[in-house]
N, C-alpha and C positions, 0 to 999 in steps of 0.2 A: 535814370534808375536803371538801365541794364550795364553801364560803366563801373557802379555802386556793386552789379549783384554778380557780374562775370565772377570775381575771383571765386567765389560760393562754390564753383561748380565743384571745385578741387576739396579733397576730407582734408589737407592738411590746413590748408584756409582759413576750414572752415573751425579746425581746433582752434588755430590760432587766432582768431576772434574774439572766439570763447576766454578762451584761458584771457587776452586782451581787456577785454571789458569787467569782468570779473576781479583781474589784478588791477588794473587802472580805477575804479571805485573802490576797491578796499585801500590803494596804499592813498587815494586824497579823502579819506571818510580820517584816518589815524593821522594824515595830513595834517587836519583841523587844526587837531590837539595840539602835535608836534609845532608848529609853526604860530600858533599862536604861545606858547611858553619860551619863544624863542630858543626850540633847539633843532632849527633846520640843519645841521651842523651831523645830528643825531642819523640822517637817513646814508649818511655820507661812509660814518662811521662804521654801523652795523652794516653796512653792503661789504666792508672791508673785512671787517669780523667774519663774514659769512663767506671769504674767501680762505679762511683760516679753516675754516671748519668744514669746509670741501675738501681743502689740502687735507687734513687729518682724515679724512673717509679715508681719499686715496689712498695715501698711505699703511693704513691698514687692510686694503685690499677690498675694499666695497665700491662695486659697477657705480660707473660711473651714471648710471640711470637713478640707482637709491640712496645714490650719496646726499643727497637734501635731509636724511634721516639722521645725519650724524651732523650736518651745518645747524640744522634745528636749535638741538639741546644747545649743540656748542656758541650759535648766537644770543638765544636767550640768556645763557651764562652771561656774555661779555656785558648787555644791554642791564640785568639785574647787578652787572659789577660797577658800572656807569654811576646807574642811580646809585649803591650803598656809597660810592665816592663822593658824589654829589652829595649826599646827605652827611657822611662823614668827615672827610676832607674840606668841607667850606671853599670846595673850588669851580669856577662857572663851568655850567655846560659843555661851553666848546673846549676847553682843557679840559675836564674829566673825560669827552668823550675822541681828544685827540691821541690822550695817552693811552686808551683803549683800542683807536685803530691802528696806529705804529706797531705797537705789541704784536696785534693780531694779524695783521698782514704781515709781520718779519716771521710769524708763525706758519705762517702760511707759504711765503716762500721755502724757508729751512723743511717742511714737513713736504714739498714739494722736490726738492733736492735728496732730501734721504732715500726714497720711492727706490725699490731695484731695478736696474739697469733693461732687468728681461720685464719689468708690471708696463702691462699696455699705456702707447701713448694719450699722452689728454693734448684734446685743441685748447690752450688756453684761453686763444684768440673768444670764442664760443662763451666760457667762462667770465672774459673782460669785458663781453659785449651782447651776450642772448642770444637765445637760439629760439625762437618764438614761433618761427617754422618748421620745429622740428620735436615740438608739444607732443607727448603720446594721450593714445589714452590712458595712460595710468596716471602721467600727470595728470591730466585734467581732474579727475578724481583726487587725489591730493588739493590742488585748485579749487574745487568744490567746498572739502571736506572741511581745510583753512576759512574756507569764503563764509560757509555755515558756523562754524565755532565764532568768528572774529565778528560777525553783525549780530549772532546774538545777544555777544555779551557786550559790545558797544549801543547797541537796543536798549539792553535793562540797565548802563549804568551811564546812558549819556548823560540826564542832566544831571547827576551829581558831579561827572566828570568835569562839565563847562563850570558846575560851581565851585571848583575845587584848582579850576583853570585862571578864573576870573579873581577869585578874592579866595585865597587860600587860607586867610587866616582865620577870617569868619567862617568860610564851609568846617573848618578843624574845632571851633567852635560851638557849630551848631551841629557837631558829631560825627558827621562826612572823615571815612579816615583814611584821609589822604593821600598818606604816606602807602597804603593799600595797594589806594589808586592807581600812583605814581607807577610803582613795582610794573601793576600787571599791564600801566598803558606802555613801558617801556620792554616788556615780555610781548605787548598782541607786536609792539613795531617791529622787533625781530622776526618774530614769526613770519611777516605780513610780508618784508625785505625778503629774508630768506627763497619764500616762492617765487617776487618779483625777480631777483637774478635770475632761474629759467627765463624770460622773456624778455627783459630789457638789458641785464648784464647787469659786472656789477660796479663801474662805470658810469652807470646812465639811471641806475636803481634812486636816489638819494631823487630826481626830477620828476620822478613819475609819486612822489611825496608829497614835494615842496612847489611845484607848482601851479596844481589843480587849485590846493589849500590856498594859495598868496594871489591867485587871480578871485577864488571865491569872498576872497576877505575883500576887494573891493566893488564885490556887487551886492555884497550883503551886508545887514545892518543885525543882526541876528546871530545865536549860536546854528541855530536849526536851520536856519534860510542860507548861513553860509554852507554850511551840511551838504543840504539839498544840491548847490551847487557846484558843491567841490567835487560831488556825486556823480553831477552830469556831462563836466569839465573832463573829469579822467575819464571815463567812458565815453566819452564821445569823442576824446583825444586819439584813446587806443582805436578806436572801431577806424576814423578818419584817419589816423596817420598807417592805420594797416591796408586801406584800401591804396593809397599812394603809392606806398615801397612797393607794390606790388605791381601799379603802373610804370612806374616811375626803373621799376628796378634796382633800388635801391636797400641799404642798412634797413629793416621795418625797426629794430630799438630804438636809432636815430632819427627814426621818421616822425615814429610817433612821438618822441620827446621835445622835436622841432616844432610838429603841431602844436603839442602842449604853450612850445613857448611862444608862439602865434597868438594863440590866446592871447595868452598873459598883456602881451605888446596891444596887441586890440584892445583889450579892457583898459590897461593901462592910459592908452591915447582919453577913453570917449573919462577913463575917473578927473584926468587932467581937466576938461572940458566941467 
């Protein structure tokens, strides 16, 4: 017990744990629908779109601490653009995501290159790989607000989202606004990913969305049970990975993802049996 509690004698670890557990749970819940719809690549695409939004914020002079407020609308617009192309362009999800992925990331590189030489230097590595140990009280407020908003919206629309995910045509015939739910899910995914980028970074955030949901699918047989398992796996993986990274003195974001990956491997081994 002391081994687990020791890290939380320090304030930055307490903030990191709160943020990690909340973001882990949020990504996992969103991931239930993203994985079921075959849009696992979406998380990676939106994470790279967030890079474009972050770079845009830095280009127009927004501080690193507040650049999330530029990345949020930028990434939501990209997510809605992917949804529009999926419906109008008759393209597969991975193709539409790949187009926006490439363009958004290229814009990010361009925006960073256009910054004035006198501008404040930016640690690109922290953007790519996250800085959960640097979470501030202000960041926690943003994470908590997004968590409350997303949780309420998912709770209200959960059954309809599940219906539209498993039988889109029948859901539409039943009067469920499936197109509106699609756009809502894309926007929520974008919002959650932008917040998650702060914790595990652009390079790893899609794993936070996909791995808990994929693991939960092997354990549960109903959407509600899969959702519950994904929530527990996402939150538990974040907590255990963070403590392990503290004691091993290694990168927190990578350790969290590897912990989730280990859980997936264990579930897969038992599932095969």
